[in-house]
Wavefront OBJ file of the C-alpha trace (Angstrom):
o trace
v -1.537 -2.543 -16.514
v 1.665 -3.653 -18.589
v 0.552 -7.443 -16.572
v -3.010 -7.366 -16.533
v -4.320 -9.559 -13.700
v -7.949 -11.028 -13.828
v -10.899 -10.301 -11.200
v -13.430 -12.516 -10.439
v -16.652 -11.171 -11.810
v -19.350 -8.587 -12.218
v -23.183 -9.100 -10.974
v -26.141 -7.171 -12.443
v -29.724 -7.634 -10.704
v -33.011 -6.001 -11.619
v -36.213 -6.645 -9.804
v -39.258 -4.991 -11.270
v -41.587 -3.768 -8.668
v -44.931 -3.419 -10.721
v -46.252 -6.197 -13.217
v -44.895 -6.425 -16.665
v -47.966 -4.656 -17.869
v -46.982 -1.506 -16.008
v -43.737 -1.243 -18.446
v -45.076 -2.190 -21.387
v -47.883 0.763 -21.227
v -45.220 3.074 -19.859
v -42.445 2.398 -21.722
v -44.201 0.892 -24.842
v -42.201 -2.433 -24.479
v -41.787 -5.283 -22.832
v -37.924 -5.692 -23.273
v -37.480 -2.710 -20.453
v -35.636 -4.775 -18.356
v -33.994 -6.523 -20.836
v -32.325 -2.880 -22.267
v -31.169 -2.196 -18.864
v -29.756 -5.527 -17.752
v -27.769 -4.969 -21.150
v -26.268 -1.550 -20.526
v -25.507 -2.815 -16.935
v -23.541 -5.733 -18.262
v -21.791 -3.773 -20.956
v -20.492 -1.442 -18.500
v -19.151 -3.875 -16.325
v -17.346 -6.089 -19.272
v -14.023 -4.937 -17.595
v -15.107 -7.402 -15.120
v -15.094 -10.433 -16.879
v -14.475 -11.751 -20.031
v -14.451 -15.597 -19.738
v -17.920 -16.362 -19.959
v -21.532 -14.611 -19.496
v -24.862 -15.537 -17.855
v -28.169 -14.435 -17.585
v -31.344 -15.868 -15.962
v -34.875 -14.861 -15.587
v -38.011 -15.490 -13.172
v -41.485 -15.123 -14.341
v -43.923 -14.446 -11.472
v -47.617 -15.725 -11.598
v -47.625 -18.158 -14.471
v -49.824 -20.959 -14.053
v -48.451 -24.548 -13.486
v -47.379 -26.348 -16.710
v -45.650 -22.987 -17.981
v -41.562 -22.666 -17.962
v -40.686 -19.878 -15.358
v -37.005 -19.959 -15.393
v -35.002 -19.213 -18.322
v -31.240 -19.151 -18.481
v -28.449 -18.460 -21.635
v -24.868 -18.927 -20.574
v -21.497 -18.582 -23.130
v -18.226 -18.532 -22.992
v -17.974 -17.524 -26.779
v -16.154 -14.494 -27.898
v -18.308 -11.182 -27.019
v -20.170 -12.941 -24.705
v -22.462 -9.985 -23.799
v -23.702 -9.498 -27.393
v -23.986 -13.059 -27.949
v -26.422 -13.785 -24.653
v -28.625 -10.617 -25.634
v -28.739 -11.472 -29.140
v -30.423 -15.073 -28.575
v -32.798 -13.223 -26.444
v -33.620 -10.558 -29.106
v -34.004 -13.388 -31.283
v -36.865 -15.012 -29.239
v -38.761 -11.788 -29.075
v -38.548 -11.620 -33.270
v -39.542 -15.571 -33.266
v -42.456 -14.847 -31.364
v -43.993 -12.560 -33.956
v -44.453 -15.666 -35.949
v -46.865 -17.112 -33.338
v -50.548 -17.257 -33.445
v -52.015 -14.345 -31.351
v -49.110 -12.284 -31.292
v -49.369 -9.410 -28.879
v -46.484 -6.950 -27.828
v -48.581 -5.264 -25.852
v -49.897 -8.007 -23.645
v -48.229 -9.146 -20.881
v -50.021 -12.482 -20.006
v -49.607 -13.564 -23.707
v -45.920 -12.480 -23.570
v -45.316 -14.453 -20.474
v -47.111 -17.488 -21.502
v -45.546 -17.474 -25.145
v -42.078 -16.276 -24.608
v -39.050 -16.689 -22.034
v -37.130 -13.960 -20.683
v -40.450 -11.909 -19.976
v -39.970 -11.984 -16.111
v -39.986 -9.515 -13.410
v -36.444 -10.639 -11.725
v -33.257 -10.818 -13.450
v -29.793 -11.557 -12.915
v -26.513 -11.204 -14.883
v -23.079 -12.180 -14.209
v -19.664 -11.567 -15.968
v -17.174 -14.047 -15.297
v -13.130 -14.238 -15.213
v -12.108 -17.853 -14.610
v -9.438 -17.875 -11.968
v -10.330 -21.063 -10.870
v -10.576 -24.581 -12.735
v -11.094 -25.131 -16.460
v -13.292 -22.184 -18.644
v -15.930 -24.022 -19.572
v -19.910 -23.355 -19.817
v -20.741 -25.544 -16.757
v -18.339 -23.269 -14.589
v -20.277 -20.000 -15.916
v -23.054 -18.664 -13.597
v -25.866 -18.373 -12.679
v -26.029 -21.513 -11.458
v -29.352 -23.465 -11.024
v -30.822 -25.689 -7.912
v -33.709 -27.121 -9.332
v -37.288 -28.365 -7.741
v -40.960 -28.720 -8.502
v -41.646 -26.063 -5.546
v -41.042 -22.799 -6.708
v -39.856 -21.827 -3.415
v -36.794 -24.512 -3.618
v -35.484 -23.105 -6.883
v -32.305 -21.370 -6.353
v -30.853 -19.041 -9.087
v -27.072 -17.971 -7.893
v -24.696 -15.969 -9.225
v -21.754 -13.789 -7.493
v -18.495 -12.437 -7.117
v -16.526 -14.410 -4.236
v -14.019 -16.675 -3.441
v -14.040 -18.838 -0.291
v -10.822 -19.674 1.494
v -12.268 -22.685 3.382
v -13.832 -25.032 0.605
v -12.737 -27.973 2.018
v -14.254 -27.155 5.465
v -17.714 -26.100 3.907
v -17.400 -29.412 1.461
v -17.362 -31.460 5.122
v -20.203 -29.517 6.234
v -22.349 -30.197 3.627
v -21.545 -33.770 4.193
v -22.365 -33.558 7.895
v -25.572 -32.039 6.704
v -26.227 -35.385 4.902
v -25.868 -34.253 1.544
v -23.504 -35.928 -1.146
v -21.980 -33.140 -3.239
v -21.264 -33.537 -6.928
v -18.293 -30.921 -6.983
v -15.778 -29.583 -4.653
v -15.751 -26.154 -5.667
v -16.825 -22.641 -3.832
v -19.895 -21.933 -6.260
v -21.309 -25.574 -5.576
v -20.971 -25.644 -2.029
v -22.025 -22.169 -1.479
v -25.106 -22.864 -3.255
v -25.950 -26.369 -1.610
v -25.517 -25.078 1.692
v -27.969 -22.214 1.065
v -30.305 -24.822 -0.816
v -30.399 -27.240 2.300
v -31.657 -24.229 4.542
v -34.022 -22.800 1.804
v -35.442 -26.664 1.823
v -35.436 -26.582 5.590
v -37.221 -23.129 5.784
v -39.973 -24.695 3.304
v -40.570 -27.732 5.483
v -40.944 -25.754 8.280
v -43.950 -23.751 7.284
v -45.248 -26.744 5.707
v -45.010 -28.877 8.675
v -46.869 -25.818 10.380
v -49.360 -25.819 8.360
v -49.901 -29.458 7.094
v -52.938 -30.161 9.229
v -54.708 -27.067 8.504
v -54.584 -26.226 4.632
v -54.693 -28.439 1.603
v -50.890 -28.649 0.275
v -51.979 -26.013 -2.837
v -52.586 -23.478 -0.394
v -49.757 -23.885 1.470
v -47.532 -23.138 -1.064
v -48.732 -19.775 -1.495
v -48.101 -19.442 2.385
v -44.909 -20.421 2.137
v -43.759 -18.262 -0.249
v -45.637 -15.267 1.609
v -43.863 -16.223 4.999
v -40.513 -17.793 4.449
v -38.234 -15.938 6.686
v -34.974 -15.446 4.281
v -33.138 -13.296 6.714
v -33.052 -16.486 8.926
v -32.234 -18.851 5.868
v -29.153 -16.552 5.273
v -28.010 -16.370 8.848
v -27.814 -20.239 9.169
v -26.246 -20.482 5.524
v -23.352 -17.912 5.860
v -22.279 -18.119 9.280
v -19.307 -20.727 8.213
v -18.502 -18.454 5.227
v -14.479 -17.378 4.844
v -13.762 -15.283 1.822
v -14.874 -11.988 -0.077
v -18.178 -12.169 -1.507
v -21.235 -10.379 -3.336
v -23.459 -12.773 -3.876
v -27.262 -13.125 -5.943
v -29.573 -15.491 -5.193
v -33.430 -15.791 -7.290
v -36.153 -18.016 -5.879
v -38.273 -19.574 -8.077
v -41.525 -17.545 -6.619
v -39.803 -13.988 -7.549
v -38.215 -13.645 -3.834
v -34.237 -12.409 -4.055
v -31.147 -11.646 -2.011
v -28.034 -9.804 -2.210
v -25.421 -11.018 0.537
v -22.240 -9.089 0.876
v -19.785 -10.362 3.117
v -18.910 -8.935 7.175
v -16.025 -6.647 5.954
v -17.118 -5.588 2.709
v -14.408 -6.947 0.381
v -16.226 -7.220 -2.727
v -18.494 -4.431 -3.896
v -21.971 -4.310 -4.459
v -24.123 -1.151 -4.837
v -27.743 -0.830 -4.787
v -30.677 1.575 -6.453
v -34.218 1.462 -5.178
v -37.443 3.361 -6.617
v -41.013 2.647 -6.630
v -40.362 0.793 -9.972
v -36.996 -0.893 -9.642
v -34.948 -2.432 -7.040
v -31.286 -2.748 -8.925
v -27.608 -4.048 -7.620
v -24.509 -4.240 -9.099
v -20.623 -4.515 -8.858
v -20.266 -0.832 -9.868
v -22.017 2.201 -9.373
v -21.413 3.464 -13.048
v -23.647 0.648 -14.396
v -26.651 1.626 -12.178
v -26.034 5.165 -13.087
v -25.522 4.548 -17.245
v -28.423 2.220 -17.518
v -31.104 4.129 -15.299
v -29.721 7.665 -15.505
v -29.580 8.530 -11.562
v -27.377 10.645 -9.618
v -24.727 8.869 -8.012
v -25.967 9.914 -4.532
v -28.721 7.568 -4.981
v -26.467 4.886 -5.668
v -25.811 3.444 -1.854
v -23.447 0.244 -0.840
v -25.328 -3.075 0.266
v -24.480 -2.847 3.664
v -21.540 -5.424 4.778
v -22.609 -8.511 6.656
v -25.935 -7.588 5.561
v -28.560 -9.091 3.149
v -30.852 -6.866 0.810
v -33.776 -9.046 0.690
v -36.625 -8.551 -1.723
v -40.083 -10.157 -1.002
v -42.416 -11.699 -3.404
v -44.628 -8.494 -3.083
v -41.858 -6.495 -4.363
v -41.225 -4.932 -0.512
v -37.738 -5.272 0.528
v -35.313 -5.359 3.731
v -31.870 -4.708 4.187
v -31.074 -6.568 7.533
v -28.173 -7.923 9.140
v -26.976 -11.690 8.737
v -23.471 -11.616 10.339
v -21.690 -9.543 12.546
v -20.232 -6.747 10.679
v -16.207 -6.704 10.951
v -13.658 -4.052 10.512
v -14.115 -2.670 6.668
v -11.435 -3.534 4.613
v -12.935 -3.071 0.817
v -10.749 -4.045 -1.856
v -7.954 -1.470 -2.752
v -7.483 -2.674 -6.489
v -10.900 -2.071 -7.261
v -10.247 1.869 -6.918
v -6.611 1.573 -8.530
v -7.376 -0.812 -11.167
v -10.320 -2.761 -11.556
v -13.385 -0.636 -11.777
v -14.295 1.724 -14.327
v -12.543 4.929 -13.743
v -15.549 7.393 -14.631
v -17.271 7.000 -11.790
v -16.441 10.202 -9.836
v -15.096 8.900 -6.805
v -12.834 6.305 -8.494
v -11.608 8.924 -10.956
v -10.539 11.657 -8.016
v -8.776 8.785 -6.100
v -6.766 7.642 -8.960
v -5.831 11.142 -9.661
v -4.570 11.728 -6.018
v -2.536 8.270 -6.442
v -0.791 9.967 -9.069
v -0.352 13.333 -7.031
v 0.861 11.817 -4.008
v 3.929 10.071 -5.758
v 5.460 13.489 -6.919
v 7.781 13.847 -3.959
v 9.593 10.542 -4.505
v 9.322 11.328 -8.398
v 11.213 14.733 -8.112
v 13.887 12.852 -5.691
v 14.260 10.017 -8.370
v 14.824 12.712 -11.082
v 17.105 14.859 -8.779
v 14.393 17.699 -9.288
v 16.114 18.148 -12.831
v 12.177 18.955 -14.621
v 13.782 20.665 -17.169
v 15.429 17.416 -18.554
v 12.741 15.300 -18.068
v 10.034 13.793 -20.127
v 6.826 12.257 -18.288
v 4.465 9.749 -19.778
v 2.446 6.738 -18.735
v 1.684 3.184 -19.652
v -1.798 2.951 -21.796
v -4.500 3.072 -21.340
v -5.770 2.701 -17.464
v -2.787 4.380 -15.825
v -3.801 7.603 -17.822
v -5.718 9.160 -14.887
v -3.026 8.716 -11.960
v -0.654 10.474 -14.758
v -2.999 13.420 -14.914
v -2.669 13.514 -10.955
v 1.027 13.311 -11.340
v 0.911 16.276 -13.655
v -1.415 18.301 -11.277
v 0.889 17.484 -8.520
v 4.324 18.855 -10.616
v 2.092 22.280 -11.291
v 1.221 22.516 -7.848
v 5.223 21.948 -6.979
v 6.038 24.574 -9.521
v 3.616 27.167 -8.251
v 4.743 26.730 -5.111
v 8.474 27.283 -6.258
v 7.211 30.369 -8.033
v 5.699 31.665 -5.077
v 8.909 31.231 -2.972
v 10.671 32.937 -5.732
v 8.350 35.801 -6.320
v 6.490 36.753 -3.208
v 9.060 35.420 -0.617
v 12.097 36.958 -2.415
v 14.146 33.239 -2.277
v 17.058 33.064 -4.698
v 16.475 31.400 -7.899
v 18.967 29.985 -10.621
v 16.678 30.823 -12.897
v 14.900 34.318 -13.956
v 11.187 35.116 -13.408
v 10.389 34.990 -16.858
v 11.793 31.624 -17.580
v 9.978 30.135 -14.155
v 6.742 31.793 -15.379
v 6.981 29.934 -18.653
v 8.027 26.793 -17.877
v 5.947 23.569 -18.063
v 7.114 19.820 -17.894
v 7.037 18.039 -21.068
v 4.724 15.296 -21.832
v 4.632 12.771 -24.279
v 2.942 9.613 -25.006
v 5.802 7.339 -25.341
v 4.070 3.839 -25.130
v 1.696 2.584 -27.781
v 0.161 -0.792 -27.763
v -0.556 -2.431 -31.051
v -3.816 -4.284 -30.213
v -3.650 -6.269 -33.410
v -0.257 -7.761 -32.954
v -0.609 -11.312 -31.924
v 2.232 -13.885 -30.908
v 1.838 -17.331 -32.296
v 4.905 -18.309 -31.880
v 5.407 -21.241 -29.233
v 8.965 -21.590 -28.176
v 9.992 -19.025 -25.288
v 12.915 -17.393 -27.299
v 10.727 -16.296 -30.179
v 7.765 -15.510 -27.951
v 9.823 -12.962 -25.920
v 10.917 -11.197 -29.271
v 7.539 -11.008 -30.444
v 6.127 -9.651 -26.942
v 8.574 -6.706 -27.443
v 6.807 -5.991 -30.543
v 3.091 -5.772 -29.192
v 4.348 -2.330 -27.871
v 5.472 0.429 -29.839
v 6.801 3.895 -29.212
v 7.353 7.394 -30.283
v 10.779 8.420 -31.782
v 12.631 11.737 -32.158
v 10.876 13.276 -29.063
v 13.885 12.357 -26.412
v 17.227 14.135 -26.240
v 19.829 11.551 -26.508
v 21.397 11.329 -23.486
v 20.077 13.984 -21.588
v 16.720 13.221 -20.853
v 15.100 11.218 -18.099
v 11.841 9.518 -18.856
v 9.489 8.967 -15.979
v 6.934 6.412 -17.088
v 3.651 5.264 -14.659
v 1.810 2.344 -14.652
v -1.240 1.007 -12.268
v 0.683 -1.351 -10.869
v 4.068 -3.779 -11.317
v 2.842 -7.575 -10.325
v 5.529 -9.723 -11.945
v 8.016 -7.444 -13.798
v 8.440 -9.893 -16.602
v 6.877 -7.349 -19.352
v 9.085 -4.696 -18.007
v 12.089 -6.654 -18.342
v 11.566 -8.452 -21.598
v 9.243 -5.504 -23.401
v 8.979 -2.028 -22.174
v 12.015 -1.327 -20.755
v 14.305 -2.409 -24.092
v 11.500 -0.294 -26.229
v 12.715 2.736 -23.922
v 16.121 2.304 -23.998
v 15.988 2.807 -27.777
v 14.946 6.351 -27.464
v 18.476 6.567 -25.505
v 17.459 8.719 -22.373
v 19.867 9.075 -19.715
v 17.859 7.524 -17.179
v 14.275 5.644 -16.986
v 12.106 5.716 -13.894
v 9.489 3.517 -13.519
v 6.669 4.678 -11.054
v 3.805 2.359 -9.783
v 0.514 3.781 -8.315
v 0.184 0.785 -6.284
v 2.356 -0.547 -3.461
v 4.536 -3.427 -4.024
v 2.430 -6.374 -4.464
v 3.903 -9.163 -1.980
v 1.190 -11.427 -0.896
v -1.528 -13.518 -2.828
v -5.167 -12.493 -3.028
v -7.611 -15.308 -2.134
v -10.592 -13.216 -2.041
v -11.433 -12.698 -6.037
v -8.305 -11.644 -7.738
v -6.365 -13.839 -9.867
v -2.954 -13.489 -7.737
v -2.276 -16.539 -5.838
v 1.066 -17.920 -6.663
v 3.472 -16.205 -4.090
v 6.677 -16.978 -6.214
v 5.585 -14.725 -9.367
v 5.732 -11.560 -7.560
v 8.650 -9.355 -8.660
v 8.672 -8.055 -4.676
v 8.773 -11.733 -3.252
v 11.848 -12.558 -5.546
v 13.427 -9.278 -4.463
v 12.901 -10.287 -0.727
v 14.673 -13.856 -1.639
v 17.440 -12.261 -3.505
v 18.173 -9.575 -0.477
v 17.931 -12.673 1.945
v 20.583 -14.751 -0.199
v 22.704 -11.313 -0.414
v 22.753 -10.891 3.356
v 23.063 -14.550 4.139
v 20.065 -15.060 6.041
v 18.296 -17.756 3.649
v 18.142 -19.605 6.541
v 15.457 -17.504 7.779
v 13.243 -19.173 4.932
v 13.504 -22.673 6.666
v 12.890 -21.155 10.170
v 9.973 -19.808 8.593
v 8.595 -23.114 6.778
v 9.092 -24.996 9.586
v 6.998 -22.296 11.862
v 4.233 -22.565 9.139
v 4.339 -26.306 9.343
v 4.067 -26.635 13.273
v 0.679 -24.446 13.144
v -0.807 -25.748 10.002
v -3.547 -27.074 11.796
v -4.209 -23.804 14.074
v -7.489 -21.640 13.592
v -5.397 -18.430 14.752
v -2.592 -18.193 12.389
v -0.616 -14.723 11.702
v 0.977 -14.124 8.215
v 4.456 -15.639 8.892
v 5.873 -14.424 5.713
v 5.920 -11.012 7.106
v 8.851 -11.734 9.045
v 10.727 -12.414 6.190
v 9.968 -8.926 4.754
v 10.461 -7.455 7.766
v 14.215 -7.789 7.152
v 14.345 -5.177 4.696
v 13.060 -1.573 4.282
v 10.702 -0.896 1.160
v 12.995 1.163 -0.384
v 15.745 -2.121 -0.411
v 13.180 -4.142 -1.696
v 12.384 -1.604 -4.500
v 16.373 -0.861 -5.449
v 16.493 -4.713 -5.479
v 13.479 -5.289 -7.764
v 15.377 -2.555 -9.906
v 18.186 -4.798 -10.495
v 15.862 -7.758 -10.960
v 13.687 -6.134 -14.018
v 16.938 -4.653 -15.529
v 17.688 -6.047 -18.662
v 21.288 -7.156 -19.296
v 21.954 -4.958 -22.527
v 20.376 -1.753 -20.838
v 22.040 1.467 -21.317
v 20.172 3.761 -19.453
v 20.282 3.938 -15.500
v 16.952 2.723 -14.200
v 14.622 3.435 -10.847
v 11.460 1.613 -10.086
v 9.437 3.808 -7.762
v 6.494 2.507 -5.719
v 3.296 4.009 -3.941
v 3.393 3.699 -0.220
v 0.845 2.397 1.734
v -0.008 5.267 3.582
v -0.575 7.243 0.455
v -2.583 4.596 -0.902
v -4.938 5.151 2.343
v -5.035 8.558 2.161
v -5.725 8.502 -1.615
v -8.704 5.504 -1.329
v -10.025 5.848 2.947
v -13.036 3.905 2.188
v -11.301 1.201 0.528
v -8.859 -0.066 3.074
v -8.161 -3.727 2.248
v -4.444 -3.769 1.288
v -3.398 -7.315 2.352
v -1.919 -8.096 -1.176
v 0.611 -5.211 -0.299
v 0.569 -5.535 3.566
v -0.238 -9.295 4.196
v -2.754 -7.913 6.590
v -5.458 -10.413 5.976
v -8.881 -9.457 7.345
v -10.092 -13.187 7.483
v -8.215 -16.328 9.176
v -8.983 -17.945 5.597
v -6.466 -15.071 4.350
v -3.730 -16.342 6.897
v -3.999 -19.901 5.902
v -3.765 -18.965 2.166
v -0.448 -16.843 2.554
v 1.177 -19.719 4.531
v 0.112 -22.389 2.613
v 1.384 -20.377 -0.563
v 4.570 -20.414 1.140
v 4.681 -23.888 1.970
v 3.538 -24.565 -1.835
v 7.082 -22.470 -2.656
v 9.537 -24.175 -0.222
v 8.242 -27.440 -1.843
v 8.228 -26.537 -5.356
v 4.435 -26.651 -5.942
v 2.919 -24.870 -8.668
v -0.815 -24.875 -7.267
v -2.981 -22.627 -5.723
v -3.222 -22.460 -2.116
v -6.937 -22.383 -2.082
l 1 2 3 4 5 6 7 8 9 10 11 12 13 14 15 16 17 18 19 20 21 22 23 24 25 26 27 28 29 30 31 32 33 34 35 36 37 38 39 40 41 42 43 44 45 46 47 48 49 50 51 52 53 54 55 56 57 58 59 60 61 62 63 64 65 66 67 68 69 70 71 72 73 74 75 76 77 78 79 80 81 82 83 84 85 86 87 88 89 90 91 92 93 94 95 96 97 98 99 100 101 102 103 104 105 106 107 108 109 110 111 112 113 114 115 116 117 118 119 120 121 122 123 124 125 126 127 128 129 130 131 132 133 134 135 136 137 138 139 140 141 142 143 144 145 146 147 148 149 150 151 152 153 154 155 156 157 158 159 160 161 162 163 164 165 166 167 168 169 170 171 172 173 174 175 176 177 178 179 180 181 182 183 184 185 186 187 188 189 190 191 192 193 194 195 196 197 198 199 200 201 202 203 204 205 206 207 208 209 210 211 212 213 214 215 216 217 218 219 220 221 222 223 224 225 226 227 228 229 230 231 232 233 234 235 236 237 238 239 240 241 242 243 244 245 246 247 248 249 250 251 252 253 254 255 256 257 258 259 260 261 262 263 264 265 266 267 268 269 270 271 272 273 274 275 276 277 278 279 280 281 282 283 284 285 286 287 288 289 290 291 292 293 294 295 296 297 298 299 300 301 302 303 304 305 306 307 308 309 310 311 312 313 314 315 316 317 318 319 320 321 322 323 324 325 326 327 328 329 330 331 332 333 334 335 336 337 338 339 340 341 342 343 344 345 346 347 348 349 350 351 352 353 354 355 356 357 358 359 360 361 362 363 364 365 366 367 368 369 370 371 372 373 374 375 376 377 378 379 380 381 382 383 384 385 386 387 388 389 390 391 392 393 394 395 396 397 398 399 400 401 402 403 404 405 406 407 408 409 410 411 412 413 414 415 416 417 418 419 420 421 422 423 424 425 426 427 428 429 430 431 432 433 434 435 436 437 438 439 440 441 442 443 444 445 446 447 448 449 450 451 452 453 454 455 456 457 458 459 460 461 462 463 464 465 466 467 468 469 470 471 472 473 474 475 476 477 478 479 480 481 482 483 484 485 486 487 488 489 490 491 492 493 494 495 496 497 498 499 500 501 502 503 504 505 506 507 508 509 510 511 512 513 514 515 516 517 518 519 520 521 522 523 524 525 526 527 528 529 530 531 532 533 534 535 536 537 538 539 540 541 542 543 544 545 546 547 548 549 550 551 552 553 554 555 556 557 558 559 560 561 562 563 564 565 566 567 568 569 570 571 572 573 574 575 576 577 578 579 580 581 582 583 584 585 586 587 588 589 590 591 592 593 594 595 596 597 598 599 600 601 602 603 604 605 606 607 608 609 610 611 612 613 614 615 616 617 618 619 620 621 622 623 624 625 626 627 628
């Protein structure tokens, strides 16, 4: 993507269902789970580079022994740093008296990160300062094992203020007003209550040390999670580990954020992407399934598991940006969907080039748009085959002879090359723009000057600034007749509030295009009308998306044409056209991920509606803060 946008996070969870000694005997090492978690996290590095954390819980250790281990870092190459530190622990253990790498009891008594329950997290900092204290997993500690909570997740809550007030009503004194802290403390509160409920049940019948084991066996995590999650509004996939070895994974009722599981008699595994599980455990894709929306995958102390409802499921609106851009493209389903996104754009592209394939060169913005580019080229091949059939079989007339028609192939070139080694050091804006223009390079002497049209495809066009300041100027130096920029995603019109770093409505080029159209059509008064309508209903718990009224004044084509004007550099010589994917075609290509609120404004939760309206108010009042 020309203008990378940040995704919230990635999760990786492993529960060994058998004692550690089993894995030492079968696989020859106590590092079986460490190695698997490393692979899972490396395969999800696309989901977060701002910070990484790993936590591990040992089961069955004696009192006085540390049983929770955690490392976090915000340094460069964070995954390598974390696992290098763990590896050094194993190396240092060789110097200890009685070192025995084949004895699980010795290892667990003398070495951290030798437990059965694992949690890894990769973070993109979409909110707040990027420091180590912001890195997951978070700990809520207690001397009772079953009251310890380790948490990490891929989530963003839209109603943090409300959750904060709920904690105060529960009698707590929260130290921060962030979604991570409020979520963990709310869950922790009901874990404490569940511990107390069971303790009170047995306190007159059993000794306290006996009750400890009973609590860990009888704890009703489904009940805890039902009580904890009933007020949450947002997109989330959360993992929690309890100190005695139980764990849970909860997914939001709309299935906005992804979570996949694999279970056999040795392991229970959860990750944000199928490919991470596939790579680590070499299992078939059909063995990897969704964690059901609105459900909790609960793993008990015994290693047995249940997947149970904790919230009423709502319409499934899984994030479509996962399929367009964020998730790894070598997942077979995502690969085919991205190809289909490119293929479905062919009719619009043919119209933009006036069906003149002979004088058109096709390319893509490296590297994440490559799969959509392949689909686009296959769609063009299908089009050509159909034209050949019409002439040869159906005897329709053609200006070309049959031999020319059969031998013709669309022209493909790699025109845009990113110089990853080039960095921008100059601080002032004018110099920075000049430097940014040189981050990309191009291939010369392959375009026929003032004859060829260039078609370049990208995943998405968010702000349009890189197009204007870099790519279009660079392509114009090739002296094409026309440049057609194609987005495999629809127009991004609205902020995201469920985990993607797209929060300020003023930054979207589609929003700026709509504003300019209002001005051109002498309809700027509609901005004030919508602004006052939002203000009058800010306290409502049933808000519609008022900003949709502004976009409804114009067609998609009008907005695309205005975007073309906005991103066009003043000195561009070539003709220019920007072509966007349609929402209907997006749904055809990605039928199981229908979450499209950033394109349509149809937010699946009331919190989303409040966020978009607040973002508009911020714009009208000149505020540059987030709306959530």
